[in-house]
N, C-alpha and C positions, 0 to 999 in steps of 0.2 A: 504494500500500500504506500509506503514512504517513497519508493522509487517513482511511482506514478504521480504522486503529489509534487515531488521535486521536478519532474518533467513538465507538469502543468504550470508550475510557478516559473520555471525557466522559459517556457513559451511566452508567458505574459511579459516577463522582463525583456525578452527579445522584441516583442511587439512594441513595448514602450520605447525601447532604444531605437527601433526603426522609425517611430513617429517623431521622436525628439531629435535624432541626429540626421534624419532624412537620408540622403544618398551617401553620407560620409562613410558609413560602414561598407556599403556596397562598392564605393569608389576606391577602397583600399586595394581592390583586385584589378582596377583598370590598368590596362597595358601589361597584364601579366601573361601575355601570350595565349596559351590554351584556355585560360580562365576568363579571358576577355569576353564580356557579353553573357557569360554563363549565369550571372545572378540577376538578369533582367526579367525573366519570365517565371517559369514554374519554380525556380530556385531563388526567387527574390526573398529578402528577409521577412516581409510580412507573411508570405506564403509558408515559409519554413516555421515561423513563429506560430501560425495558426495550426499547422500540423502537429508540432511538438506539444502545444498546450492541450489540444483535443486528444492527442494520444494519451497524455498523462491524466487529464481529468476524466476522460471517457473510461480509461482502464481502472482508475480509482473508483469510479461510480459502479462499474460492473463488479469489481472485486468486493466492494463494500455492501452491495445490495443483493448479490446472489451467492450461492454456494459454490460457484465455479472457481477454478484456480487461476493462477497467473497467466497461463497460456491463453485460455479463452478471453481473459480480460485484456491481454495484449492485442489479440486479434480484433476485439470490439473497439478498443482504443485506436488501433491503426485504421479501421474503417471510418470511425468518427473523424480522425485526423485527416484522412484523405478527402472526406467530404468538406471539412473546413478549409483545407488547402485549396481545393478547386473553387470553392465559393469565394475565397479571398483573392485568388488569381483573377477570376472573372470580374469581381468588383474593382480591383485595382486597375485592370486593363480598361474597363469602362471609364473610370475616373481619369486615367492618363490620356485617353483619346478625346475627352471632352474639350471642345474648342470654344473660345469666346469670339465675340464679333470682332471684326477688324477695327483697329484703333483709327479714328478719323484723322485725316491729315489736312494740312492747310489747303491743298488743292480741292478738297471736298467742299470747301466753303464757296467756291466760285459759282455764281448763279443763285446763291442763297438770299432770300428776302430778309430784311430786317428793318428796324426803325432807329432813328437817331435819338439818342438820349442826352447827348451834349452837342450843341451846335458845332458844325464843322465850317471853319472859315475857308475861303478859297486858298488852295495850296497849303492848307494848315491841317491840324489834327483835331478831332473831336472823338466822340464815342458812339458806337452803335450796339444794339442788342440783337443778337442772332440766335437762331435755334440750331444747336449742334448736337447730333445724336440724341435728340429728345430733350435736351437741356437748354435753358436760356443762358447764354454766355455773352458777356460784355467784351467788346474788342475796341482797341484804338482804331480810328478810321481816318482816312485821308481822302480828299476829293479835290478835283480841279476847279470846281465851282462851290460857292457857299451853299450850305445845306442847313436849313432851320431844324430846331428840335421838333420831334414828332413826325418828321418826313419819312415816308417809306423809301427804302433804298434797296439796290441790288449790289452784291459783292462782285466786283470785276476781277480782282486779283488779290493774292495774299502777299504782304510785304515781309512778314515775319510770323512766328507762331502766335503773336498777340496783336497783330495789326493787319488791316485790310484796306484796299482801295475800293471806294463805293461810288455809285452814281444814283441820282434820284430816279424813282419810278415815274415813267411818263404815263399820263392818263389821257 
């Protein structure tokens, strides 16, 4: 029983280490020739931790609740460990493949409508409010003509990550 509990606790400790240290432990073997890439899939640290912990706790559960010996408890624990390892592998693969939306770039602003919040003098700077990725964002704006506060504008070009060139909307 003690061996199974030690395995279970060891698996939990490995899982915590894999969460806290991220890829540091797996990165120890990077560039090790034959071992390179071995720990990325079914032998990743979370998968091994899931297997070891369920082997230990599953074996302890079977050993403590039935009259079966260590052999059947080990087999039952190995089956539970295999199930936990496969589930962990599938979940980590799904999480690693999850992609976020592309980060908006300055060029994405060209053609965006907005409104002037601080008047823009001719060939000077003011401020405009634009909608970027569903968020209202204030940008420094430059225009070749004077543009009054509240005027609707179109973005013609981006000058920097925080400033744009605009022109008034013609109606």
